[in-house]
C-alpha positions as CSV (number, residue, x, y, z in Angstrom):
1,M,23.8,23.8,37.3
2,K,23.8,19.8,37.8
3,V,21.8,17.9,34.8
4,L,21.1,14.4,34.8
5,A,20.5,13.1,31.8
6,I,18.7,9.6,31.4
7,D,18.2,7.1,28.5
8,A,16.0,4.9,30.6
9,S,15.5,1.4,29.7
10,T,15.1,-1.7,32.3
11,K,17.6,-3.7,30.8
12,S,20.3,-0.8,29.7
13,T,20.1,2.8,30.9
14,G,22.6,5.2,29.9
15,V,23.0,8.3,32.5
16,A,25.3,11.1,31.8
17,L,26.1,14.1,34.4
18,F,26.8,17.6,33.3
19,D,27.9,20.5,35.6
20,D,26.8,23.5,33.6
21,T,28.4,22.4,29.9
22,K,30.8,20.2,31.2
23,L,30.2,16.3,31.3
24,I,31.3,15.1,34.4
25,K,30.7,11.5,34.0
26,Y,28.7,8.9,32.4
27,T,27.6,5.0,32.7
28,C,25.5,2.5,31.6
29,L,23.5,0.8,34.2
30,T,22.3,-2.5,33.4
31,A,19.8,-5.4,34.8
32,S,19.3,-8.8,33.3
33,S,16.7,-10.5,35.6
34,N,13.5,-11.9,33.7
35,D,11.3,-10.1,36.6
36,V,10.8,-6.6,35.3
37,I,10.0,-5.4,38.9
38,K,13.6,-6.8,39.7
39,R,15.1,-4.7,36.8
40,I,13.5,-1.7,37.5
41,Q,15.0,-1.7,41.3
42,K,18.4,-2.9,40.2
43,I,18.5,0.4,37.5
44,I,17.4,2.6,40.6
45,Q,19.8,1.1,42.8
46,E,22.7,1.7,40.4
47,L,21.2,4.9,39.7
48,N,21.6,6.3,43.2
49,V,25.2,4.7,43.4
50,F,25.8,6.9,40.3
51,I,24.3,9.8,41.8
52,G,26.2,9.3,45.0
53,N,26.5,12.9,46.8
54,E,25.9,15.1,44.1
55,T,22.9,17.5,44.1
56,I,20.8,17.4,41.1
57,D,19.1,20.7,40.0
58,K,17.4,18.9,36.8
59,V,16.7,15.4,35.3
60,I,16.3,15.2,31.6
61,L,14.6,11.8,30.6
62,E,13.9,10.6,26.9
63,E,10.1,10.9,26.6
64,V,8.3,7.3,25.8
65,R,6.3,7.3,22.7
66,P,3.6,4.6,22.5
67,E,4.0,2.5,19.3
68,Q,1.2,0.5,17.6
69,G,1.4,-3.3,18.6
70,I,0.8,-5.4,21.7
71,Q,4.4,-5.8,22.2
72,N,5.3,-2.3,21.9
73,I,2.4,-1.3,24.4
74,Q,3.9,-3.7,27.1
75,T,7.1,-2.2,26.3
76,H,5.7,1.3,26.6
77,R,4.0,0.4,30.0
78,V,7.4,-0.9,31.7
79,L,9.2,2.0,30.6
80,M,6.5,4.4,32.1
81,W,6.9,2.2,35.4
82,L,10.7,2.7,35.3
83,Q,10.0,6.8,34.5
84,G,7.8,6.6,37.6
85,A,10.4,5.0,40.1
86,I,13.1,7.5,38.9
87,A,10.5,10.2,39.8
88,F,9.5,8.7,43.0
89,V,13.6,8.3,43.8
90,F,14.2,12.1,43.2
91,H,11.1,13.4,44.9
92,E,12.5,11.4,48.3
93,T,15.9,12.1,47.9
94,Q,16.1,15.1,46.0
95,P,12.5,17.0,46.4
96,K,14.4,20.1,44.6
97,A,15.1,18.7,41.3
98,K,13.1,19.3,38.7
99,I,12.6,16.7,35.7
100,E,11.7,17.2,32.5
101,Y,11.0,14.9,29.5
102,V,12.4,15.2,25.9
103,Y,11.4,13.2,22.5
104,P,14.4,11.7,20.9
105,S,13.6,13.6,17.4
106,E,13.9,17.0,19.8
107,W,17.2,16.5,21.3
108,R,18.4,14.8,18.3
109,A,17.3,18.2,16.1
110,K,18.8,20.3,18.7
111,C,22.3,18.4,18.6
112,G,22.2,18.7,14.7
113,I,21.9,14.9,14.5
114,K,19.8,13.8,11.5
115,N,16.6,12.2,12.3
116,G,13.0,11.8,11.2
117,R,10.7,9.5,9.2
118,N,13.6,8.1,6.8
119,V,16.1,7.6,9.9
120,R,15.8,4.2,11.1
121,R,16.4,3.5,15.0
122,D,19.6,1.8,14.3
123,Q,21.0,4.1,11.8
124,A,19.9,6.9,14.9
125,K,21.9,5.1,17.0
126,I,24.9,4.9,14.9
127,L,24.4,8.6,14.3
128,D,24.1,9.0,18.2
129,I,27.7,7.4,18.7
130,E,29.3,9.5,16.1
131,F,28.1,12.8,17.4
132,V,29.4,11.8,20.9
133,K,32.7,10.7,19.4
134,K,33.1,14.1,17.5
135,I,32.0,16.5,20.4
136,Y,33.5,14.5,23.5
137,S,36.5,12.2,21.7
138,I,34.7,9.0,23.8
139,D,33.7,6.2,22.5
140,V,30.2,4.8,24.2
141,N,27.6,2.6,23.7
142,D,24.5,3.8,22.2
143,D,22.7,4.2,25.5
144,I,25.4,6.4,26.9
145,A,25.6,8.1,23.6
146,D,21.7,8.8,24.1
147,A,22.3,10.0,27.3
148,I,25.1,12.5,26.6
149,G,23.1,13.7,23.6
150,I,20.1,14.3,25.6
151,G,22.2,15.8,28.0
152,H,24.0,18.0,25.5
153,A,20.9,19.3,23.7
154,Y,19.6,20.6,27.2
155,V,22.6,22.3,28.3
156,N,23.2,23.9,25.2
157,Q,19.8,25.9,25.3
158,F,21.5,28.0,28.1
159,Y,24.5,27.8,26.4
160,P,24.1,28.1,23.1
161,S,27.8,29.5,22.0
162,L,28.5,25.5,21.8
163,F,26.9,25.4,18.6
164,H,28.1,26.8,15.3
165,P,26.3,30.4,15.0
166,K,25.5,30.0,11.4
167,T,24.2,25.9,11.2
168,N,22.9,25.9,15.0
169,T,25.0,22.4,14.9
170,V,28.0,21.6,16.7
């Protein structure tokens, strides 16, 4: 089963592709235009290049959680547009691929990464990077680390032997 995990952002999107439990490739897709629609278009174009000829069975996207404040509402709206664009791409190019959404706290918990009210976003990002370094022995940025964590959490639902049996953590 090919699983594409995505930590979506209109400026820097982490993507990771798994074949069953094996991480087979990953990257960070970037866009820098002041025009949000152009950034979304560029991210989608780069996503199509990353996927190439792969047949994706499942797409796992980090869910967008609305926060308070006008700036966060605008950010939420733009991230929802990007999620919609990703859904349209898969609907057109790979209609058999199923899309699921997971909250950051859910995938981090499944990976055994500390999270919650007492963990700030910047702290969580550092923990995500450390998790990927420990499990996959690679150095990546926080966007890629999040995508790999999302994918790792998902594939380990089906292959729980990757987790230590007593602690349910890696």
